[in-house]
PDB file of N, CA, C and O in Angstrom:
ATOM      1  N   UNK A   1     118.837  43.881  52.946  1.00  0.00           N
ATOM      2  CA  UNK A   1     118.584  44.384  54.283  1.00  0.00           C
ATOM      3  C   UNK A   1     117.397  43.649  54.882  1.00  0.00           C
ATOM      4  O   UNK A   1     116.325  43.602  54.280  1.00  0.00           O
ATOM      5  N   UNK A   2     117.580  43.082  56.048  1.00  0.00           N
ATOM      6  CA  UNK A   2     116.490  42.433  56.758  1.00  0.00           C
ATOM      7  C   UNK A   2     115.975  43.430  57.785  1.00  0.00           C
ATOM      8  O   UNK A   2     116.723  43.907  58.638  1.00  0.00           O
ATOM      9  N   UNK A   3     114.716  43.730  57.692  1.00  0.00           N
ATOM     10  CA  UNK A   3     114.124  44.726  58.569  1.00  0.00           C
ATOM     11  C   UNK A   3     113.962  44.155  59.974  1.00  0.00           C
ATOM     12  O   UNK A   3     113.456  43.046  60.142  1.00  0.00           O
ATOM     13  N   UNK A   4     114.382  44.901  60.965  1.00  0.00           N
ATOM     14  CA  UNK A   4     114.232  44.483  62.359  1.00  0.00           C
ATOM     15  C   UNK A   4     112.822  44.757  62.843  1.00  0.00           C
ATOM     16  O   UNK A   4     112.357  44.115  63.785  1.00  0.00           O
ATOM     17  N   UNK A   5     112.137  45.698  62.219  1.00  0.00           N
ATOM     18  CA  UNK A   5     110.782  46.038  62.623  1.00  0.00           C
ATOM     19  C   UNK A   5     109.827  45.725  61.475  1.00  0.00           C
ATOM     20  O   UNK A   5     110.234  45.591  60.321  1.00  0.00           O
ATOM     21  N   UNK A   6     108.568  45.615  61.818  1.00  0.00           N
ATOM     22  CA  UNK A   6     107.543  45.390  60.805  1.00  0.00           C
ATOM     23  C   UNK A   6     107.326  46.699  60.048  1.00  0.00           C
ATOM     24  O   UNK A   6     106.971  47.718  60.642  1.00  0.00           O
ATOM     25  N   UNK A   7     107.538  46.664  58.758  1.00  0.00           N
ATOM     26  CA  UNK A   7     107.357  47.854  57.935  1.00  0.00           C
ATOM     27  C   UNK A   7     105.901  47.960  57.476  1.00  0.00           C
ATOM     28  O   UNK A   7     105.243  46.952  57.214  1.00  0.00           O
ATOM     29  N   UNK A   8     105.422  49.175  57.385  1.00  0.00           N
ATOM     30  CA  UNK A   8     104.081  49.445  56.883  1.00  0.00           C
ATOM     31  C   UNK A   8     104.195  50.541  55.830  1.00  0.00           C
ATOM     32  O   UNK A   8     105.261  51.131  55.652  1.00  0.00           O
ATOM     33  N   UNK A   9     103.114  50.807  55.146  1.00  0.00           N
ATOM     34  CA  UNK A   9     103.105  51.881  54.163  1.00  0.00           C
ATOM     35  C   UNK A   9     103.474  53.205  54.829  1.00  0.00           C
ATOM     36  O   UNK A   9     104.117  54.058  54.217  1.00  0.00           O
ATOM     37  N   UNK A  10     103.064  53.368  56.078  1.00  0.00           N
ATOM     38  CA  UNK A  10     103.346  54.618  56.788  1.00  0.00           C
ATOM     39  C   UNK A  10     104.805  54.719  57.237  1.00  0.00           C
ATOM     40  O   UNK A  10     105.338  55.823  57.351  1.00  0.00           O
ATOM     41  N   UNK A  11     105.454  53.584  57.492  1.00  0.00           N
ATOM     42  CA  UNK A  11     106.809  53.634  58.063  1.00  0.00           C
ATOM     43  C   UNK A  11     107.924  53.375  57.082  1.00  0.00           C
ATOM     44  O   UNK A  11     109.073  53.711  57.366  1.00  0.00           O
ATOM     45  N   UNK A  12     107.626  52.786  55.927  1.00  0.00           N
ATOM     46  CA  UNK A  12     108.704  52.460  54.976  1.00  0.00           C
ATOM     47  C   UNK A  12     109.230  53.734  54.316  1.00  0.00           C
ATOM     48  O   UNK A  12     108.469  54.640  53.977  1.00  0.00           O
ATOM     49  N   UNK A  13     110.542  53.779  54.144  1.00  0.00           N
ATOM     50  CA  UNK A  13     111.182  54.894  53.442  1.00  0.00           C
ATOM     51  C   UNK A  13     111.290  54.501  51.976  1.00  0.00           C
ATOM     52  O   UNK A  13     112.156  53.707  51.609  1.00  0.00           O
ATOM     53  N   UNK A  14     110.421  55.049  51.137  1.00  0.00           N
ATOM     54  CA  UNK A  14     110.380  54.675  49.731  1.00  0.00           C
ATOM     55  C   UNK A  14     111.570  55.201  48.940  1.00  0.00           C
ATOM     56  O   UNK A  14     111.732  54.859  47.769  1.00  0.00           O
ATOM     57  N   UNK A  15     112.396  56.018  49.558  1.00  0.00           N
ATOM     58  CA  UNK A  15     113.624  56.482  48.919  1.00  0.00           C
ATOM     59  C   UNK A  15     114.795  55.531  49.165  1.00  0.00           C
ATOM     60  O   UNK A  15     115.860  55.676  48.565  1.00  0.00           O
ATOM     61  N   UNK A  16     114.586  54.557  50.051  1.00  0.00           N
ATOM     62  CA  UNK A  16     115.621  53.578  50.368  1.00  0.00           C
ATOM     63  C   UNK A  16     115.240  52.254  49.706  1.00  0.00           C
ATOM     64  O   UNK A  16     114.334  51.557  50.161  1.00  0.00           O
ATOM     65  N   UNK A  17     115.948  51.921  48.626  1.00  0.00           N
ATOM     66  CA  UNK A  17     115.622  50.721  47.833  1.00  0.00           C
ATOM     67  C   UNK A  17     115.649  49.453  48.671  1.00  0.00           C
ATOM     68  O   UNK A  17     114.782  48.592  48.519  1.00  0.00           O
ATOM     69  N   UNK A  18     116.633  49.326  49.555  1.00  0.00           N
ATOM     70  CA  UNK A  18     116.739  48.133  50.386  1.00  0.00           C
ATOM     71  C   UNK A  18     115.543  48.010  51.334  1.00  0.00           C
ATOM     72  O   UNK A  18     115.044  46.909  51.570  1.00  0.00           O
ATOM     73  N   UNK A  19     115.092  49.129  51.870  1.00  0.00           N
ATOM     74  CA  UNK A  19     113.940  49.108  52.776  1.00  0.00           C
ATOM     75  C   UNK A  19     112.666  48.770  52.007  1.00  0.00           C
ATOM     76  O   UNK A  19     111.813  48.041  52.515  1.00  0.00           O
ATOM     77  N   UNK A  20     112.529  49.284  50.804  1.00  0.00           N
ATOM     78  CA  UNK A  20     111.368  48.961  49.981  1.00  0.00           C
ATOM     79  C   UNK A  20     111.364  47.460  49.658  1.00  0.00           C
ATOM     80  O   UNK A  20     110.316  46.816  49.708  1.00  0.00           O
ATOM     81  N   UNK A  21     112.525  46.914  49.332  1.00  0.00           N
ATOM     82  CA  UNK A  21     112.607  45.475  49.049  1.00  0.00           C
ATOM     83  C   UNK A  21     112.264  44.652  50.279  1.00  0.00           C
ATOM     84  O   UNK A  21     111.597  43.623  50.169  1.00  0.00           O
ATOM     85  N   UNK A  22     112.714  45.093  51.453  1.00  0.00           N
ATOM     86  CA  UNK A  22     112.372  44.398  52.693  1.00  0.00           C
ATOM     87  C   UNK A  22     110.869  44.479  52.944  1.00  0.00           C
ATOM     88  O   UNK A  22     110.258  43.512  53.397  1.00  0.00           O
ATOM     89  N   UNK A  23     110.283  45.625  52.652  1.00  0.00           N
ATOM     90  CA  UNK A  23     108.836  45.810  52.796  1.00  0.00           C
ATOM     91  C   UNK A  23     108.086  44.839  51.892  1.00  0.00           C
ATOM     92  O   UNK A  23     107.143  44.182  52.334  1.00  0.00           O
ATOM     93  N   UNK A  24     108.499  44.745  50.625  1.00  0.00           N
ATOM     94  CA  UNK A  24     107.857  43.818  49.700  1.00  0.00           C
ATOM     95  C   UNK A  24     108.062  42.368  50.133  1.00  0.00           C
ATOM     96  O   UNK A  24     107.154  41.548  49.997  1.00  0.00           O
ATOM     97  N   UNK A  25     109.238  42.049  50.649  1.00  0.00           N
ATOM     98  CA  UNK A  25     109.490  40.687  51.154  1.00  0.00           C
ATOM     99  C   UNK A  25     108.534  40.348  52.297  1.00  0.00           C
ATOM    100  O   UNK A  25     108.030  39.227  52.376  1.00  0.00           O
ATOM    101  N   UNK A  26     108.282  41.323  53.187  1.00  0.00           N
ATOM    102  CA  UNK A  26     107.337  41.102  54.284  1.00  0.00           C
ATOM    103  C   UNK A  26     105.917  40.882  53.745  1.00  0.00           C
ATOM    104  O   UNK A  26     105.192  40.017  54.238  1.00  0.00           O
ATOM    105  N   UNK A  27     105.533  41.647  52.759  1.00  0.00           N
ATOM    106  CA  UNK A  27     104.195  41.495  52.170  1.00  0.00           C
ATOM    107  C   UNK A  27     104.043  40.113  51.549  1.00  0.00           C
ATOM    108  O   UNK A  27     103.042  39.432  51.769  1.00  0.00           O
ATOM    109  N   UNK A  28     105.031  39.710  50.781  1.00  0.00           N
ATOM    110  CA  UNK A  28     104.978  38.405  50.112  1.00  0.00           C
ATOM    111  C   UNK A  28     104.966  37.272  51.150  1.00  0.00           C
ATOM    112  O   UNK A  28     104.214  36.308  51.005  1.00  0.00           O
ATOM    113  N   UNK A  29     105.793  37.385  52.190  1.00  0.00           N
ATOM    114  CA  UNK A  29     105.843  36.354  53.229  1.00  0.00           C
ATOM    115  C   UNK A  29     104.498  36.230  53.945  1.00  0.00           C
ATOM    116  O   UNK A  29     104.025  35.119  54.186  1.00  0.00           O
ATOM    117  N   UNK A  30     103.887  37.351  54.282  1.00  0.00           N
ATOM    118  CA  UNK A  30     102.592  37.276  54.977  1.00  0.00           C
ATOM    119  C   UNK A  30     101.516  36.729  54.042  1.00  0.00           C
ATOM    120  O   UNK A  30     100.622  36.010  54.489  1.00  0.00           O
ATOM    121  N   UNK A  31     101.587  37.055  52.767  1.00  0.00           N
ATOM    122  CA  UNK A  31     100.649  36.500  51.794  1.00  0.00           C
ATOM    123  C   UNK A  31     100.791  35.002  51.660  1.00  0.00           C
ATOM    124  O   UNK A  31      99.795  34.285  51.555  1.00  0.00           O
ATOM    125  N   UNK A  32     102.023  34.522  51.662  1.00  0.00           N
ATOM    126  CA  UNK A  32     102.252  33.080  51.535  1.00  0.00           C
ATOM    127  C   UNK A  32     101.741  32.322  52.752  1.00  0.00           C
ATOM    128  O   UNK A  32     101.281  31.187  52.626  1.00  0.00           O
ATOM    129  N   UNK A  33     101.815  32.936  53.930  1.00  0.00           N
ATOM    130  CA  UNK A  33     101.250  32.323  55.134  1.00  0.00           C
ATOM    131  C   UNK A  33      99.755  32.121  54.934  1.00  0.00           C
ATOM    132  O   UNK A  33      99.216  31.064  55.263  1.00  0.00           O
ATOM    133  N   UNK A  34      99.089  33.133  54.394  1.00  0.00           N
ATOM    134  CA  UNK A  34      97.643  33.035  54.159  1.00  0.00           C
ATOM    135  C   UNK A  34      97.323  31.987  53.085  1.00  0.00           C
ATOM    136  O   UNK A  34      96.367  31.224  53.222  1.00  0.00           O
ATOM    137  N   UNK A  35      98.119  31.957  52.029  1.00  0.00           N
ATOM    138  CA  UNK A  35      97.882  30.987  50.949  1.00  0.00           C
ATOM    139  C   UNK A  35      98.029  29.562  51.494  1.00  0.00           C
ATOM    140  O   UNK A  35      97.198  28.697  51.219  1.00  0.00           O
ATOM    141  N   UNK A  36      99.091  29.329  52.268  1.00  0.00           N
ATOM    142  CA  UNK A  36      99.298  27.985  52.827  1.00  0.00           C
ATOM    143  C   UNK A  36      98.160  27.599  53.762  1.00  0.00           C
ATOM    144  O   UNK A  36      97.735  26.444  53.769  1.00  0.00           O
ATOM    145  N   UNK A  37      97.663  28.544  54.549  1.00  0.00           N
ATOM    146  CA  UNK A  37      96.548  28.249  55.457  1.00  0.00           C
ATOM    147  C   UNK A  37      95.286  27.913  54.667  1.00  0.00           C
ATOM    148  O   UNK A  37      94.562  26.985  55.027  1.00  0.00           O
ATOM    149  N   UNK A  38      95.018  28.652  53.603  1.00  0.00           N
ATOM    150  CA  UNK A  38      93.849  28.373  52.769  1.00  0.00           C
ATOM    151  C   UNK A  38      93.968  27.015  52.093  1.00  0.00           C
ATOM    152  O   UNK A  38      92.993  26.268  52.009  1.00  0.00           O
ATOM    153  N   UNK A  39      95.179  26.696  51.608  1.00  0.00           N
ATOM    154  CA  UNK A  39      95.378  25.389  50.972  1.00  0.00           C
ATOM    155  C   UNK A  39      95.191  24.261  51.979  1.00  0.00           C
ATOM    156  O   UNK A  39      94.611  23.226  51.648  1.00  0.00           O
ATOM    157  N   UNK A  40      95.672  24.447  53.199  1.00  0.00           N
ATOM    158  CA  UNK A  40      95.494  23.437  54.235  1.00  0.00           C
ATOM    159  C   UNK A  40      94.008  23.220  54.522  1.00  0.00           C
ATOM    160  O   UNK A  40      93.561  22.086  54.698  1.00  0.00           O
ATOM    161  N   UNK A  41      93.248  24.317  54.569  1.00  0.00           N
ATOM    162  CA  UNK A  41      91.797  24.208  54.794  1.00  0.00           C
ATOM    163  C   UNK A  41      91.133  23.454  53.640  1.00  0.00           C
ATOM    164  O   UNK A  41      90.251  22.628  53.879  1.00  0.00           O
ATOM    165  N   UNK A  42      91.531  23.716  52.416  1.00  0.00           N
ATOM    166  CA  UNK A  42      90.966  23.006  51.266  1.00  0.00           C
ATOM    167  C   UNK A  42      91.294  21.515  51.325  1.00  0.00           C
ATOM    168  O   UNK A  42      90.471  20.681  50.948  1.00  0.00           O
ATOM    169  N   UNK A  43      92.497  21.180  51.800  1.00  0.00           N
ATOM    170  CA  UNK A  43      92.854  19.761  51.938  1.00  0.00           C
ATOM    171  C   UNK A  43      92.032  19.093  53.026  1.00  0.00           C
ATOM    172  O   UNK A  43      91.573  17.964  52.854  1.00  0.00           O
ATOM    173  N   UNK A  44      91.842  19.789  54.157  1.00  0.00           N
ATOM    174  CA  UNK A  44      91.031  19.244  55.242  1.00  0.00           C
ATOM    175  C   UNK A  44      89.605  18.977  54.761  1.00  0.00           C
ATOM    176  O   UNK A  44      89.005  17.960  55.109  1.00  0.00           O
ATOM    177  N   UNK A  45      89.075  19.891  53.965  1.00  0.00           N
ATOM    178  CA  UNK A  45      87.719  19.733  53.435  1.00  0.00           C
ATOM    179  C   UNK A  45      87.671  18.801  52.224  1.00  0.00           C
ATOM    180  O   UNK A  45      86.610  18.591  51.636  1.00  0.00           O
ATOM    181  N   UNK A  46      88.818  18.251  51.861  1.00  0.00           N
ATOM    182  CA  UNK A  46      88.952  17.312  50.731  1.00  0.00           C
ATOM    183  C   UNK A  46      88.541  17.934  49.401  1.00  0.00           C
ATOM    184  O   UNK A  46      88.012  17.259  48.518  1.00  0.00           O
ATOM    185  N   UNK A  47      88.795  19.230  49.277  1.00  0.00           N
ATOM    186  CA  UNK A  47      88.526  19.926  48.018  1.00  0.00           C
ATOM    187  C   UNK A  47      89.787  20.071  47.184  1.00  0.00           C
ATOM    188  O   UNK A  47      89.734  20.478  46.023  1.00  0.00           O
ATOM    189  N   UNK A  48      90.951  19.727  47.799  1.00  0.00           N
ATOM    190  CA  UNK A  48      92.236  19.792  47.104  1.00  0.00           C
ATOM    191  C   UNK A  48      93.041  18.567  47.524  1.00  0.00           C
ATOM    192  O   UNK A  48      93.026  18.167  48.688  1.00  0.00           O
ATOM    193  N   UNK A  49      93.753  17.972  46.544  1.00  0.00           N
ATOM    194  CA  UNK A  49      94.575  16.826  46.889  1.00  0.00           C
ATOM    195  C   UNK A  49      95.953  17.276  47.359  1.00  0.00           C
ATOM    196  O   UNK A  49      96.238  18.473  47.407  1.00  0.00           O
ATOM    197  N   UNK A  50      96.807  16.314  47.707  1.00  0.00           N
ATOM    198  CA  UNK A  50      98.130  16.632  48.247  1.00  0.00           C
ATOM    199  C   UNK A  50      99.052  17.271  47.214  1.00  0.00           C
ATOM    200  O   UNK A  50     100.074  17.854  47.576  1.00  0.00           O
ATOM    201  N   UNK A  51      98.706  17.167  45.944  1.00  0.00           N
ATOM    202  CA  UNK A  51      99.479  17.777  44.873  1.00  0.00           C
ATOM    203  C   UNK A  51      98.997  19.187  44.519  1.00  0.00           C
ATOM    204  O   UNK A  51      99.564  19.835  43.639  1.00  0.00           O
ATOM    205  N   UNK A  52      97.960  19.658  45.199  1.00  0.00           N
ATOM    206  CA  UNK A  52      97.440  20.995  44.936  1.00  0.00           C
ATOM    207  C   UNK A  52      96.397  21.055  43.844  1.00  0.00           C
ATOM    208  O   UNK A  52      96.025  22.142  43.401  1.00  0.00           O
ATOM    209  N   UNK A  53      95.917  19.905  43.401  1.00  0.00           N
ATOM    210  CA  UNK A  53      94.864  19.871  42.379  1.00  0.00           C
ATOM    211  C   UNK A  53      93.499  19.857  43.058  1.00  0.00           C
ATOM    212  O   UNK A  53      93.291  19.179  44.064  1.00  0.00           O
ATOM    213  N   UNK A  54      92.586  20.615  42.488  1.00  0.00           N
ATOM    214  CA  UNK A  54      91.223  20.620  43.021  1.00  0.00           C
ATOM    215  C   UNK A  54      90.585  19.269  42.727  1.00  0.00           C
ATOM    216  O   UNK A  54      90.739  18.723  41.635  1.00  0.00           O
ATOM    217  N   UNK A  55      89.883  18.747  43.691  1.00  0.00           N
ATOM    218  CA  UNK A  55      89.218  17.466  43.522  1.00  0.00           C
ATOM    219  C   UNK A  55      87.789  17.701  43.050  1.00  0.00           C
ATOM    220  O   UNK A  55      87.109  18.612  43.523  1.00  0.00           O
ATOM    221  N   UNK A  56      87.345  16.875  42.119  1.00  0.00           N
ATOM    222  CA  UNK A  56      85.973  17.058  41.639  1.00  0.00           C
ATOM    223  C   UNK A  56      84.979  16.707  42.733  1.00  0.00           C
ATOM    224  O   UNK A  56      85.195  15.784  43.519  1.00  0.00           O
ATOM    225  N   UNK A  57      83.928  17.433  42.768  1.00  0.00           N
ATOM    226  CA  UNK A  57      82.879  17.169  43.748  1.00  0.00           C
ATOM    227  C   UNK A  57      81.526  17.206  43.067  1.00  0.00           C
ATOM    228  O   UNK A  57      81.404  17.601  41.907  1.00  0.00           O
ATOM    229  N   UNK A  58      80.542  16.798  43.787  1.00  0.00           N
ATOM    230  CA  UNK A  58      79.198  16.837  43.241  1.00  0.00           C
ATOM    231  C   UNK A  58      78.622  18.235  43.374  1.00  0.00           C
ATOM    232  O   UNK A  58      78.939  18.974  44.307  1.00  0.00           O
ATOM    233  N   UNK A  59      77.790  18.572  42.443  1.00  0.00           N
ATOM    234  CA  UNK A  59      77.087  19.859  42.515  1.00  0.00           C
ATOM    235  C   UNK A  59      75.965  19.767  43.539  1.00  0.00           C
ATOM    236  O   UNK A  59      75.411  18.690  43.760  1.00  0.00           O
ATOM    237  N   UNK A  60      75.630  20.885  44.162  1.00  0.00           N
ATOM    238  CA  UNK A  60      74.475  20.889  45.053  1.00  0.00           C
ATOM    239  C   UNK A  60      73.218  20.535  44.256  1.00  0.00           C
ATOM    240  O   UNK A  60      73.169  20.767  43.049  1.00  0.00           O
ATOM    241  N   UNK A  61      72.212  19.981  44.912  1.00  0.00           N
ATOM    242  CA  UNK A  61      71.009  19.527  44.193  1.00  0.00           C
ATOM    243  C   UNK A  61      70.375  20.588  43.298  1.00  0.00           C
ATOM    244  O   UNK A  61      69.904  20.262  42.208  1.00  0.00           O
ATOM    245  N   UNK A  62      70.351  21.842  43.728  1.00  0.00           N
ATOM    246  CA  UNK A  62      69.692  22.862  42.922  1.00  0.00           C
ATOM    247  C   UNK A  62      70.515  23.292  41.709  1.00  0.00           C
ATOM    248  O   UNK A  62      70.014  24.023  40.856  1.00  0.00           O
ATOM    249  N   UNK A  63      71.771  22.849  41.620  1.00  0.00           N
ATOM    250  CA  UNK A  63      72.612  23.206  40.475  1.00  0.00           C
ATOM    251  C   UNK A  63      72.738  22.088  39.460  1.00  0.00           C
ATOM    252  O   UNK A  63      73.328  22.279  38.396  1.00  0.00           O
ATOM    253  N   UNK A  64      72.198  20.936  39.771  1.00  0.00           N
ATOM    254  CA  UNK A  64      72.273  19.797  38.847  1.00  0.00           C
ATOM    255  C   UNK A  64      71.362  20.015  37.656  1.00  0.00           C
ATOM    256  O   UNK A  64      70.336  20.690  37.749  1.00  0.00           O
ATOM    257  N   UNK A  65      71.754  19.436  36.543  1.00  0.00           N
ATOM    258  CA  UNK A  65      71.026  19.624  35.296  1.00  0.00           C
ATOM    259  C   UNK A  65      69.587  19.137  35.383  1.00  0.00           C
ATOM    260  O   UNK A  65      68.699  19.713  34.755  1.00  0.00           O
ATOM    261  N   UNK A  66      69.352  18.090  36.149  1.00  0.00           N
ATOM    262  CA  UNK A  66      68.002  17.524  36.230  1.00  0.00           C
ATOM    263  C   UNK A  66      67.148  18.139  37.366  1.00  0.00           C
ATOM    264  O   UNK A  66      66.100  17.596  37.714  1.00  0.00           O
ATOM    265  N   UNK A  67      67.598  19.256  37.929  1.00  0.00           N
ATOM    266  CA  UNK A  67      66.881  19.862  39.063  1.00  0.00           C
ATOM    267  C   UNK A  67      65.580  20.556  38.621  1.00  0.00           C
ATOM    268  O   UNK A  67      64.668  20.733  39.428  1.00  0.00           O
ATOM    269  N   UNK A  68      65.500  20.942  37.362  1.00  0.00           N
ATOM    270  CA  UNK A  68      64.312  21.646  36.893  1.00  0.00           C
ATOM    271  C   UNK A  68      64.330  23.139  37.266  1.00  0.00           C
ATOM    272  O   UNK A  68      63.347  23.846  37.041  1.00  0.00           O
ATOM    273  N   UNK A  69      65.411  23.600  37.818  1.00  0.00           N
ATOM    274  CA  UNK A  69      65.513  25.001  38.219  1.00  0.00           C
ATOM    275  C   UNK A  69      66.445  25.724  37.279  1.00  0.00           C
ATOM    276  O   UNK A  69      67.307  25.116  36.645  1.00  0.00           O
ATOM    277  N   UNK A  70      66.261  27.055  37.194  1.00  0.00           N
ATOM    278  CA  UNK A  70      67.209  27.861  36.461  1.00  0.00           C
ATOM    279  C   UNK A  70      67.485  29.111  37.273  1.00  0.00           C
ATOM    280  O   UNK A  70      66.835  29.344  38.292  1.00  0.00           O
ATOM    281  N   UNK A  71      68.425  29.905  36.840  1.00  0.00           N
ATOM    282  CA  UNK A  71      68.811  31.085  37.622  1.00  0.00           C
ATOM    283  C   UNK A  71      67.911  32.277  37.319  1.00  0.00           C
ATOM    284  O   UNK A  71      68.067  33.332  37.934  1.00  0.00           O
ATOM    285  N   UNK A  72      67.001  32.137  36.411  1.00  0.00           N
ATOM    286  CA  UNK A  72      66.031  33.185  36.129  1.00  0.00           C
ATOM    287  C   UNK A  72      66.504  34.251  35.164  1.00  0.00           C
ATOM    288  O   UNK A  72      65.840  35.273  34.987  1.00  0.00           O
ATOM    289  N   UNK A  73      67.649  34.021  34.536  1.00  0.00           N
ATOM    290  CA  UNK A  73      68.185  35.046  33.624  1.00  0.00           C
ATOM    291  C   UNK A  73      67.867  34.722  32.263  1.00  0.00           C
ATOM    292  O   UNK A  73      68.233  35.463  31.351  1.00  0.00           O
TER     293      UNK A  73
END
């Protein structure tokens, strides 16, 4: 069943299996939109390559081993 309206926790009929599946499909689809947007942002910032692998970067100066700083713990 493809839902004609946007289902929410308040509107979904949890006794109707098809409606629950449509609700979950909507949740997964909206989540994937967010994941793709985040991945695109990581690619723009050159933190992820085109294959989805994180690219190595340099540590900030205060996190480098030779900085002489520690986290105080």
